[in-house]
Each structure stands twice: as C-alpha cells, then as structure tokens.
C-alpha positions in Angstrom: 154.7 76.9 147.3 154.9 81.2 147.0 152.9 82.3 144.8 152.3 85.4 143.2 148.5 87.3 143.7 146.8 90.4 143.7 144.0 91.2 145.6 141.1 93.4 147.1 141.1 94.4 151.3 137.5 93.6 152.7 137.7 93.3 156.0 140.7 92.6 159.1 140.6 91.1 162.6 142.8 91.5 165.3 144.7 88.0 165.4 147.5 88.7 168.0 148.9 90.8 170.1 151.1 92.5 166.6 149.4 90.6 163.7 145.9 90.7 161.9 144.3 88.4 159.9 143.1 90.2 156.1 140.1 88.8 154.1 140.8 89.9 150.4 139.6 88.6 147.3 141.8 88.2 144.8 142.7 87.3 141.1 144.0 84.6 141.2 142.1 82.1 144.4 139.0 84.5 144.8 138.4 84.6 149.1 141.7 84.6 151.0 142.1 84.8 154.1 145.7 85.8 155.3 147.8 86.8 158.7 149.9 90.0 158.7 153.0 89.3 161.3 154.2 92.6 162.7 151.5 95.3 161.7 151.0 96.8 165.7 154.7 97.2 166.2 155.8 101.5 165.8 158.4 100.5 162.9 155.2 99.4 160.9 152.6 102.0 161.2 152.8 103.0 157.9 151.8 99.6 156.8 148.0 99.6 158.5 147.0 101.3 156.0 147.6 99.4 153.5 144.8 97.3 155.1 142.1 99.2 155.0 139.0 98.1 153.1 139.3 98.5 149.7 142.6 98.5 149.0 144.4 97.5 146.5 147.8 95.3 146.6 150.2 92.6 145.1 151.5 89.7 147.4 154.0 87.0 147.3 151.7 84.4 149.8 153.0 80.9 151.5 150.0 79.5 149.3 148.9 75.9 150.8 144.8 74.9 149.2 144.0 73.0 152.4 145.5 75.9 154.8 142.2 78.2 155.4 145.0 80.5 156.6 147.8 81.7 154.4 151.2 82.9 155.2 152.0 86.2 153.7 155.5 86.9 152.7 155.9 90.4 151.0 153.0 92.9 149.7 152.7 96.6 148.0 150.0 98.3 146.5 148.3 97.6 143.4 147.4 101.0 142.2 148.4 103.7 145.3 144.5 105.3 147.2 145.4 109.3 146.6 142.1 110.0 148.0 140.1 107.5 149.5 141.6 106.9 153.0 141.5 110.7 153.7 138.4 111.7 152.4 135.9 111.0 155.0 133.3 110.2 152.3 135.0 107.4 150.7 136.4 106.0 153.5 132.7 106.0 154.5 131.9 103.6 151.3 135.2 101.5 151.5 134.3 101.1 155.0 130.3 99.6 154.0 131.8 97.9 150.8 133.9 96.2 152.6 131.4 94.9 155.2 129.1 94.3 151.7 131.4 91.9 150.2 132.7 90.6 152.5 128.6 88.9 153.0 128.7 88.3 149.8 131.5 86.6 148.0 131.2 83.4 149.7 133.4 81.6 147.0 137.3 80.3 147.1 137.6 80.0 143.2 138.3 83.0 140.7 136.2 85.3 139.1 137.7 87.2 136.9 135.5 89.8 135.1 133.9 89.9 138.9 137.4 91.1 140.5 137.9 93.4 137.5 134.1 95.3 138.2 135.7 96.2 141.9 139.5 96.8 141.0 138.4 99.3 138.0 135.0 100.2 140.2 137.8 101.2 143.1 140.2 102.9 141.2 137.1 105.3 139.3 136.1 106.6 142.9 139.9 107.2 144.1 140.1 109.3 140.9 137.2 111.3 140.8 136.9 114.7 142.9 133.8 115.9 141.5 131.4 113.1 140.7 131.4 110.2 143.4 128.5 111.0 145.3 126.6 108.7 143.5 129.3 105.5 143.7 128.2 102.9 146.5 124.7 103.3 144.3 125.9 103.2 141.0 128.5 100.1 142.6 125.8 98.4 144.2 124.0 97.9 141.0 127.1 97.0 138.3 127.7 94.4 141.4 124.1 92.1 141.1 124.9 91.3 137.7 128.1 89.6 139.3 126.1 87.7 141.8 123.6 86.0 139.4 120.7 88.1 140.4 120.8 91.5 138.0 117.0 93.3 137.7 115.5 93.4 133.6 115.8 96.4 133.0 112.9 96.6 130.3 110.1 99.2 131.5 107.6 99.9 130.1 105.7 103.5 130.3 103.2 102.0 132.8 105.8 99.8 134.8 105.7 102.0 138.1 107.3 99.7 141.0 110.3 97.6 141.3 109.7 94.0 142.2 112.9 93.2 144.6 112.0 89.4 145.0 111.5 88.8 141.2 114.1 92.1 139.9 111.5 93.1 137.5 109.7 96.9 136.9 105.7 96.0 137.4 102.3 97.6 136.8 100.7 97.2 140.1 102.3 96.9 143.7 102.9 93.0 143.9 100.7 91.1 146.4 104.2 89.8 148.4 104.3 93.5 149.6 108.7 93.5 148.6 108.5 96.5 146.2 110.6 99.8 145.9 107.9 103.2 145.5 107.3 104.5 142.9 109.6 107.3 143.2 112.7 105.3 144.0 111.9 103.0 141.4 112.3 105.5 138.3 115.5 106.6 140.8 116.5 103.4 140.6 115.6 102.3 136.5 118.4 105.7 135.5 121.2 104.0 137.7 120.4 100.4 136.3 121.2 101.4 132.7 123.9 103.5 133.8 127.7 103.1 134.4 129.6 103.8 137.1 131.1 106.8 135.6 128.2 108.5 134.4 125.5 107.5 137.1 127.5 111.4 138.3 125.6 112.7 136.4 122.5 111.6 138.6 121.0 114.5 140.7 120.1 113.0 144.1 119.7 115.0 147.0 120.7 113.4 150.3 117.2 111.5 151.2 116.7 109.8 147.8 120.5 108.9 147.9 119.6 107.2 151.1 116.1 105.9 150.3 117.7 104.3 147.1 120.4 102.6 149.4 117.9 101.1 151.8 116.3 100.2 148.6 119.0 98.0 147.0 120.5 97.0 150.6 116.5 95.1 151.4 116.5 94.2 146.9 120.3 92.1 147.8 118.5 91.1 151.2 116.3 90.0 149.6 117.8 87.4 147.1 121.3 86.8 149.7 120.2 86.3 153.0 123.7 86.3 153.9 124.2 89.4 153.7 122.8 90.4 157.6 122.5 93.3 159.5 125.4 96.0 157.8 127.1 98.2 160.8 128.1 100.6 158.9 124.8 101.4 156.2 123.6 104.7 159.2 127.1 106.0 159.1 127.1 105.8 155.1 123.9 107.3 154.9 124.7 110.2 157.6 127.7 111.5 155.9 125.9 111.5 152.6 122.2 112.5 153.9 
C-alpha cells in the first residue's frame, strides 16, 4: 500500500553499490527502515544530503507492516535545512543526536508527541544563529520526558546532588555512587526547568558543557542500557570544548 509518511533521518548504512538503508523515526509508524536505491550514482549526488542525520522528509512509501525493509517511491524535504548541514558544530550535534535516537527509539508504533518534540527542536536548532550552543544539553534533558524516566524537577536548597538512578535531587551522596557533583547538579537543574529556546541564556563554558553532556549520557545509560558506547560523543566534546 502506498502511504504518505513524514520522517526524521536517524542513520544510514550502505546496502548495495548504489543503495542505502535509512533508519527513520516517523510520525505515522514510529521506527522505520527504508531502502533507497541509486544514491551513489553521479546524477543523484544532490540527494545524498537529504539523508543526513536529523533531516526532515516527506515521503511516499510502499508500506507493508510485515516487511522489515520498506520501499521508497518519492521523497522531498518537509523542512529545508538551511544551516544544519553546513555548520560544523550543528552537523556534529545532528550526528550525535542521530546516534542517540537510533539507540533509544526502538518501538515500531507512533508517538506523535515525541515526534513533534524532535521535529520542532530540529527546526529551532537549524534557524538559531547564536543561541544554540547548549542545544544538545537541553534536547537530552527534554527528551527524557518522552522516554519514561523524566527527572523530578523539584529541588530544595539542601538537595545538592542529582541521583542518576532515581532521577531526583538529594541531600547526601547516594550509596550506589551514580550521581552528579554539586556544581553539575546545579546547572542540570537550570536545564530541567528551562525550554530549549530558553537554554541559550544559561551561561556555560566548554568544560561545564562537556561535563553536563557526560552526566546526561550517564543518566541515559543507567535507564537505557542499550544506549551503549556513543562513537560521536568525543567528536561533539571536541567541537564544543
């Protein structure tokens, strides 16, 4: 059955000499794998950029629920990315987020609220010219709300440490040892209380930004062991360090 689908590119792998398999997160069907033929031919070079991580696409797909690999008929940008693929910082973030989302979004069922969060975040990130340096931190903080382990944002003055296992701020260092130190906990609290748009107003230097990122990755790993080792993490830390 031919079906119109909007999707976010997560990852691609080479399938044949002229084809790729694209991993997508879609509004209509959740996680989806699509075969794209002919992308390595000379005349199709302009289409390669459309399947880079975090691209937003409108597609017509020959969809069959029992088939693991769907067939693509037509595709176009749902939202043309003006800055994301040409800005090294933004493209590094896109690569990182694509790797994270590939690991944590496994369900083949739709979640429109989650899709809209990712879609709206990407559009804001692409359009932002000078307030995006904290975007990946704010995105991970916000994404946890849709994945079932949202931290408790209430915090008393004497609750100085963030407990990664229980997702809450606590008075004393937890005995399990999975926690964020006081300074990182204070900064994380600001992100948990802020929107992605507001996150650009939080002052961070490169060291603080990378420590916050490492803390959030640890937090995700505690609750989603399938996250594994993120190859793009060190690249992102170098770019924003």
